Structures are given as structure tokens and as C-alpha cells.
C-alpha positions as a LaTeX table, in Angstrom:
\begin{tabular}{lrrr}
\hline
Residue & $x$ (\AA) & $y$ (\AA) & $z$ (\AA) \\
\hline
Met1 & 103.91 & 75.52 & 62.55 \\
Val2 & 101.66 & 75.47 & 65.59 \\
His3 & 102.93 & 73.71 & 68.72 \\
Arg4 & 99.44 & 73.24 & 70.23 \\
Asp5 & 100.73 & 72.29 & 73.69 \\
Leu6 & 102.80 & 75.16 & 75.08 \\
Lys7 & 103.01 & 74.92 & 78.86 \\
Pro8 & 105.69 & 75.32 & 81.57 \\
Ala9 & 106.62 & 71.63 & 81.37 \\
Asn10 & 107.49 & 72.04 & 77.68 \\
Val11 & 109.68 & 75.13 & 78.08 \\
Met12 & 113.22 & 74.76 & 79.40 \\
Leu13 & 116.18 & 77.07 & 80.00 \\
Gly14 & 119.68 & 76.09 & 78.90 \\
Thr15 & 123.02 & 76.71 & 80.58 \\
Tyr16 & 123.30 & 80.17 & 79.04 \\
Asn17 & 119.63 & 81.09 & 79.62 \\
Glu18 & 118.66 & 80.04 & 76.12 \\
Val19 & 115.05 & 78.90 & 75.78 \\
Tyr20 & 114.12 & 75.46 & 74.48 \\
Val21 & 110.60 & 74.46 & 73.49 \\
Met22 & 110.14 & 70.74 & 74.03 \\
Asp23 & 107.62 & 68.04 & 73.03 \\
Trp24 & 106.68 & 68.79 & 69.44 \\
Gly25 & 104.76 & 65.52 & 69.15 \\
Val26 & 101.36 & 67.19 & 68.63 \\
Ala27 & 102.66 & 70.13 & 66.58 \\
Arg28 & 100.91 & 70.84 & 63.29 \\
Val29 & 102.48 & 72.26 & 60.13 \\
Leu30 & 100.11 & 74.74 & 58.53 \\
Asp31 & 99.38 & 74.67 & 54.78 \\
Asp32 & 101.30 & 71.42 & 54.37 \\
Pro33 & 99.62 & 69.05 & 51.87 \\
Leu34 & 101.44 & 66.09 & 53.43 \\
Glu35 & 100.07 & 66.89 & 56.88 \\
Pro36 & 97.20 & 64.49 & 57.66 \\
Ala37 & 93.88 & 65.98 & 58.67 \\
Pro38 & 93.42 & 65.98 & 62.43 \\
Arg39 & 91.06 & 63.47 & 63.90 \\
Glu40 & 87.85 & 64.81 & 65.36 \\
Ala41 & 88.34 & 65.79 & 68.93 \\
Arg42 & 85.84 & 65.21 & 71.64 \\
Pro43 & 86.17 & 67.90 & 74.30 \\
Ala44 & 83.83 & 66.19 & 76.74 \\
Ala45 & 86.01 & 63.08 & 76.76 \\
Val46 & 89.00 & 64.65 & 78.54 \\
Ala47 & 90.10 & 62.37 & 81.33 \\
Ala48 & 90.75 & 63.84 & 84.75 \\
Gly49 & 94.41 & 62.91 & 84.80 \\
Ala50 & 95.32 & 63.23 & 81.12 \\
Leu51 & 96.26 & 66.72 & 79.93 \\
Thr52 & 97.58 & 65.92 & 76.46 \\
Gln53 & 95.67 & 63.38 & 74.43 \\
Asp54 & 95.73 & 62.69 & 70.73 \\
Gly55 & 92.30 & 62.00 & 69.34 \\
Glu56 & 90.58 & 63.57 & 72.30 \\
Val57 & 91.54 & 67.14 & 73.20 \\
Ile58 & 94.96 & 68.05 & 71.86 \\
Gly59 & 96.71 & 70.29 & 74.33 \\
Thr60 & 96.58 & 71.21 & 77.99 \\
Pro61 & 93.29 & 72.73 & 79.18 \\
Ala62 & 94.99 & 75.14 & 81.61 \\
Tyr63 & 96.72 & 76.92 & 78.69 \\
Met64 & 94.42 & 76.05 & 75.79 \\
Ala65 & 92.89 & 78.64 & 73.47 \\
Pro66 & 89.10 & 78.63 & 73.04 \\
Glu67 & 89.28 & 77.68 & 69.36 \\
Gln68 & 91.53 & 74.75 & 70.22 \\
Ala69 & 89.13 & 73.57 & 72.94 \\
Arg70 & 86.26 & 73.78 & 70.42 \\
Cys71 & 88.25 & 71.69 & 67.92 \\
Glu72 & 88.34 & 74.55 & 65.43 \\
Pro73 & 91.30 & 75.10 & 63.04 \\
Val74 & 94.39 & 76.29 & 64.87 \\
Thr75 & 96.64 & 79.20 & 63.82 \\
Pro76 & 99.74 & 80.87 & 65.23 \\
Ala77 & 97.31 & 82.92 & 67.34 \\
Thr78 & 96.52 & 79.67 & 69.16 \\
Asp79 & 100.10 & 79.37 & 70.36 \\
Gln80 & 100.05 & 83.09 & 71.15 \\
Tyr81 & 97.14 & 82.46 & 73.51 \\
Ala82 & 99.14 & 79.75 & 75.28 \\
Leu83 & 102.11 & 82.11 & 75.57 \\
Gly84 & 99.82 & 84.70 & 77.15 \\
Met85 & 98.69 & 82.09 & 79.67 \\
Leu86 & 102.33 & 81.19 & 80.36 \\
Leu87 & 103.10 & 84.86 & 80.94 \\
Ala88 & 100.15 & 85.09 & 83.34 \\
Glu89 & 101.45 & 82.15 & 85.34 \\
Leu90 & 104.98 & 83.58 & 85.29 \\
Val91 & 103.93 & 86.88 & 86.87 \\
Thr92 & 101.36 & 85.46 & 89.32 \\
Leu93 & 103.17 & 82.21 & 90.24 \\
Ala94 & 99.81 & 80.43 & 89.94 \\
Ser95 & 97.98 & 78.55 & 87.23 \\
Pro96 & 95.86 & 80.89 & 85.07 \\
Arg97 & 93.03 & 78.36 & 85.28 \\
Arg98 & 92.14 & 76.64 & 88.53 \\
Gly99 & 90.33 & 73.41 & 89.29 \\
Ser100 & 90.37 & 70.01 & 87.61 \\
Pro101 & 91.23 & 69.46 & 83.92 \\
Arg102 & 87.51 & 69.20 & 83.13 \\
Gln103 & 86.84 & 72.53 & 84.83 \\
Gln104 & 89.78 & 74.06 & 83.02 \\
Leu105 & 88.49 & 72.73 & 79.70 \\
Ala106 & 85.05 & 74.20 & 80.45 \\
Glu107 & 86.67 & 77.59 & 81.06 \\
Ala108 & 88.60 & 77.24 & 77.80 \\
Leu109 & 85.40 & 76.44 & 75.90 \\
Leu110 & 83.72 & 79.50 & 77.42 \\
Gly111 & 86.74 & 81.68 & 76.71 \\
Ala112 & 87.15 & 82.69 & 80.35 \\
Ala113 & 89.92 & 85.22 & 80.93 \\
Pro114 & 92.96 & 83.99 & 82.87 \\
Val115 & 93.00 & 84.61 & 86.61 \\
Leu116 & 95.51 & 87.36 & 87.36 \\
Ala117 & 95.72 & 87.14 & 91.14 \\
Pro118 & 99.33 & 87.26 & 92.38 \\
Arg119 & 100.24 & 85.22 & 95.42 \\
Phe120 & 101.79 & 88.35 & 96.91 \\
Asp121 & 100.06 & 91.60 & 97.78 \\
Ala122 & 101.83 & 93.57 & 95.08 \\
Ala123 & 99.52 & 94.59 & 92.24 \\
Leu124 & 100.46 & 93.72 & 88.67 \\
Pro125 & 101.52 & 96.64 & 86.44 \\
Arg126 & 98.63 & 97.68 & 84.26 \\
Glu127 & 100.85 & 97.55 & 81.15 \\
Leu128 & 101.63 & 93.88 & 81.79 \\
Val129 & 97.97 & 93.11 & 82.43 \\
Ala130 & 97.05 & 94.79 & 79.13 \\
Val131 & 99.62 & 92.67 & 77.27 \\
Ile132 & 98.27 & 89.45 & 78.80 \\
Arg133 & 94.66 & 90.41 & 78.08 \\
Lys134 & 95.53 & 91.22 & 74.48 \\
Ala135 & 97.29 & 87.89 & 73.93 \\
Thr136 & 94.47 & 85.92 & 75.56 \\
Thr137 & 91.52 & 87.57 & 73.86 \\
Val138 & 88.79 & 85.07 & 72.95 \\
Leu139 & 88.73 & 85.92 & 69.24 \\
Pro140 & 92.02 & 85.06 & 67.49 \\
Glu141 & 91.76 & 88.06 & 65.14 \\
Gln142 & 91.70 & 90.43 & 68.14 \\
Arg143 & 95.01 & 89.17 & 69.50 \\
Tyr144 & 98.40 & 90.43 & 68.42 \\
Ala145 & 98.98 & 90.18 & 64.68 \\
Ser146 & 101.94 & 87.91 & 65.40 \\
Val147 & 103.93 & 86.43 & 68.26 \\
Ala148 & 106.74 & 88.83 & 67.32 \\
Glu149 & 104.48 & 91.77 & 68.23 \\
Leu150 & 103.69 & 90.12 & 71.57 \\
Ala151 & 107.41 & 89.66 & 72.22 \\
Ala152 & 108.06 & 93.29 & 71.24 \\
Asp153 & 105.53 & 94.52 & 73.79 \\
Val154 & 107.05 & 92.31 & 76.50 \\
Arg155 & 110.49 & 93.77 & 75.70 \\
Arg156 & 109.05 & 97.29 & 75.87 \\
Phe157 & 107.65 & 96.50 & 79.31 \\
Val158 & 111.01 & 95.14 & 80.48 \\
Arg159 & 112.71 & 98.32 & 79.22 \\
Asp160 & 110.08 & 100.40 & 81.05 \\
Glu161 & 108.64 & 101.75 & 77.81 \\
Ala162 & 105.05 & 102.21 & 76.72 \\
Val163 & 103.41 & 99.09 & 75.28 \\
Ser164 & 101.44 & 99.25 & 72.04 \\
Val165 & 98.16 & 98.10 & 73.60 \\
Leu166 & 98.20 & 100.76 & 76.34 \\
Pro167 & 99.59 & 104.14 & 75.22 \\
Asp168 & 100.97 & 106.26 & 78.02 \\
Arg169 & 99.38 & 109.41 & 79.30 \\
Arg170 & 101.49 & 112.54 & 78.98 \\
Trp171 & 102.65 & 112.65 & 82.58 \\
Ile172 & 103.51 & 108.94 & 82.57 \\
Arg173 & 105.50 & 109.43 & 79.36 \\
Ile174 & 107.41 & 112.28 & 80.99 \\
Trp175 & 108.05 & 110.18 & 84.08 \\
Arg176 & 109.42 & 107.32 & 81.97 \\
Arg177 & 111.84 & 109.70 & 80.28 \\
Val178 & 112.92 & 111.02 & 83.65 \\
Lys179 & 113.64 & 107.49 & 84.90 \\
Arg180 & 115.40 & 106.59 & 81.64 \\
His181 & 117.77 & 109.61 & 81.74 \\
Pro182 & 118.14 & 110.54 & 85.42 \\
Leu183 & 121.54 & 112.25 & 85.08 \\
Ile184 & 120.41 & 114.48 & 82.23 \\
Val185 & 117.25 & 115.40 & 84.09 \\
Leu186 & 119.20 & 116.04 & 87.30 \\
Gly187 & 121.69 & 118.24 & 85.42 \\
Thr188 & 118.83 & 120.17 & 83.82 \\
Ile189 & 117.16 & 120.71 & 87.19 \\
Val190 & 120.43 & 121.88 & 88.77 \\
Ala191 & 121.07 & 124.24 & 85.85 \\
Cys192 & 117.55 & 125.67 & 86.16 \\
Leu193 & 118.00 & 126.14 & 89.91 \\
Leu194 & 121.33 & 127.89 & 89.40 \\
Leu195 & 119.86 & 130.13 & 86.71 \\
Thr196 & 116.87 & 130.95 & 88.90 \\
Ser197 & 119.16 & 131.69 & 91.85 \\
Ala198 & 121.36 & 133.92 & 89.70 \\
Leu199 & 118.33 & 135.84 & 88.43 \\
Ala200 & 117.04 & 136.21 & 91.98 \\
Val201 & 120.40 & 137.50 & 93.23 \\
Leu202 & 120.65 & 139.93 & 90.30 \\
Thr203 & 117.13 & 141.22 & 90.93 \\
Leu204 & 117.88 & 141.63 & 94.64 \\
Ala205 & 121.13 & 143.46 & 93.87 \\
Arg206 & 119.30 & 145.83 & 91.53 \\
Glu207 & 116.64 & 146.49 & 94.14 \\
Leu208 & 119.25 & 147.18 & 96.83 \\
Ala209 & 121.10 & 149.52 & 94.48 \\
Ala210 & 117.85 & 151.35 & 93.71 \\
Arg211 & 117.12 & 151.65 & 97.42 \\
Glu212 & 120.61 & 153.02 & 98.07 \\
Arg213 & 120.19 & 155.58 & 95.30 \\
Ser214 & 116.81 & 156.56 & 96.70 \\
Ala215 & 118.31 & 156.88 & 100.19 \\
Arg216 & 121.17 & 159.02 & 98.89 \\
Glu217 & 118.74 & 161.22 & 96.98 \\
Ser218 & 116.58 & 161.54 & 100.10 \\
Glu219 & 119.63 & 162.53 & 102.15 \\
His220 & 120.68 & 165.05 & 99.50 \\
Ile221 & 117.20 & 166.55 & 99.38 \\
Phe222 & 117.12 & 166.69 & 103.17 \\
Ala223 & 120.50 & 168.44 & 103.21 \\
Leu224 & 119.32 & 170.94 & 100.60 \\
Thr225 & 116.12 & 171.56 & 102.52 \\
Thr226 & 118.10 & 172.07 & 105.72 \\
Ala227 & 120.48 & 174.48 & 103.99 \\
Val228 & 117.60 & 176.44 & 102.46 \\
Asp229 & 115.92 & 176.60 & 105.86 \\
Arg230 & 119.11 & 177.87 & 107.49 \\
Thr231 & 119.57 & 180.43 & 104.71 \\
Ala232 & 115.99 & 181.57 & 105.07 \\
Arg233 & 116.41 & 181.91 & 108.81 \\
Ser234 & 119.62 & 183.87 & 108.30 \\
Ile235 & 117.97 & 186.19 & 105.76 \\
Asp236 & 115.00 & 186.64 & 108.08 \\
Ala237 & 117.36 & 187.51 & 110.93 \\
Gln238 & 119.15 & 190.05 & 108.71 \\
Phe239 & 115.83 & 191.65 & 107.74 \\
His240 & 114.89 & 191.78 & 111.39 \\
Arg241 & 118.14 & 193.59 & 112.20 \\
Val242 & 117.61 & 196.07 & 109.35 \\
Glu243 & 114.13 & 196.79 & 110.65 \\
Gln244 & 115.51 & 197.37 & 114.09 \\
Leu245 & 118.16 & 199.72 & 112.67 \\
Leu246 & 115.53 & 201.66 & 110.75 \\
Glu247 & 113.36 & 201.94 & 113.82 \\
Gly248 & 116.38 & 203.11 & 115.79 \\
Leu249 & 117.19 & 205.75 & 113.23 \\
Gly250 & 113.59 & 207.01 & 113.35 \\
Arg251 & 113.81 & 207.61 & 117.08 \\
Ser252 & 117.26 & 209.24 & 116.98 \\
Pro253 & 117.74 & 213.11 & 117.74 \\
Trp254 & 118.92 & 213.63 & 114.20 \\
Ser255 & 115.60 & 212.68 & 112.80 \\
Arg256 & 113.68 & 214.93 & 115.26 \\
Arg257 & 115.87 & 218.01 & 114.50 \\
Ala258 & 115.54 & 217.61 & 110.82 \\
Ser259 & 111.78 & 217.53 & 110.93 \\
Pro260 & 111.11 & 221.39 & 111.45 \\
Cys261 & 113.50 & 222.26 & 108.66 \\
Arg262 & 111.60 & 220.05 & 106.30 \\
Ala263 & 108.41 & 221.66 & 107.53 \\
\hline
\end{tabular}
């Protein structure tokens, strides 16, 4: 079944936020042999104040799909187009087509894309824009395969997940996971910081221990060098004394008296 006139005035919220689609007077049952053939529509005959007319243009020009404005056979993709226009108005708080009904019908006939200009300065998320553009493509076969797929992409956007019509880049995918599991990511970061700190402390401790060993070895070598120097000085002093004793013995009277005897 195709509603053929989906617009904000025909969508209502219940007490428990349930959604009601109203005004099924111009709906058409597809592939129903009992359904009468639609009367030929005349797009140029849309009155300025009449948005839904049977026998003229069936539907509301501000939300109408191009094939519906051209009086071509309607399909579920026709309602999908209207849902895309509703979504555009929901996020921009403005009609997706501006001007009079005739101007809106002319835009529908030309397949003009909906105006996505929010009333506020905040820019629309590119994922949401891609979903709206996909649902409101001019050719019905280029839209979502079904309204269920459109709804699935809207739910993905609400859950801050990647939509099917705009795959995420790697860094955006990582960022989404970070936002989806902040505690796990925070715990992982803290664990990595603790591990890095522990490794840094261990490396520093090893370096300090190596420096202490090097200092002790330097002190030991210095002590050995000092001891060797003192020993060498002592030995040198002893040799000097021996030389002096030998020189003294050579000049003694005993050595002079013994010399003629040896001669």
C-alpha cells in the first residue's frame, strides 16, 4: 500500500510516543485487481490553496516524489521519498520546498533536491544528510531498497553508528568505538600509562644501578692505582737508600785499605 500523501499534518504522536499515520483517503493498494485505475492527473491544474486534490495532483507538492508529480505509477519508493522530505523538515525545522504550491510542484517535477538549510547555525551531520539524499533521489530505483532499510539507517545514526550509505573512515570508526565504550577505553589507556611508567622506572633503576657499579669500579681502580703508586714510591725510596749505602761503603776506609792487597 502506498499512502501518497505523507506530510507532517498526517503524522501524529500518541500518549506513549507511538506514531500514527492519518488520512488514508488517497492511499493506493498495489497489485489489487479491485483497485480502480487512477484518474489522469493534471499537474498544471494545482490550485494555489489546495495541496491534496483527487483528480488533479494527488499529494502535497512540498513532499511529493518526482514520479508522483509526473503522474507516473507510484511504488513504496514514492512514500520513501516523502519520508525523506519529512526527515529533512524535522532536522531543519523548515519546509524542504519553499514558495507557493505551484512552485513546489515545479520543483517536484524537476526533481529538485530538498533544501537542507537549518534555521540555526549548527551544520547538519554528514551522515544524516547522506541518508536524506539517498531517500530523496530522483530515480526510485536509486533510493533505499525498502523503507525498512531507511529506518535502519536512521536508527544507526541515532545510535551513533555508521550508516550504510556513508561508510566511516578508519579514524572515525575508531572514534565511534571510543565514544561507545568510554570506560573500557579509559581503563586501557590507564593500564598502558601504568605499564609505560613501570617500564620507565625499571629502566631508570637499571641505569642507576649500572652507574653505581661503574662508580664503584672506578673507585676500586683508583684505589688500586693509588696503592700501586705508593708501593712504587716506597720501592723507589728503598732502592735509593740501597744506592746510598753502596756509595757509602765505597768511600769507607775499609774499601781503601783492601784495595792494595787486591792489587
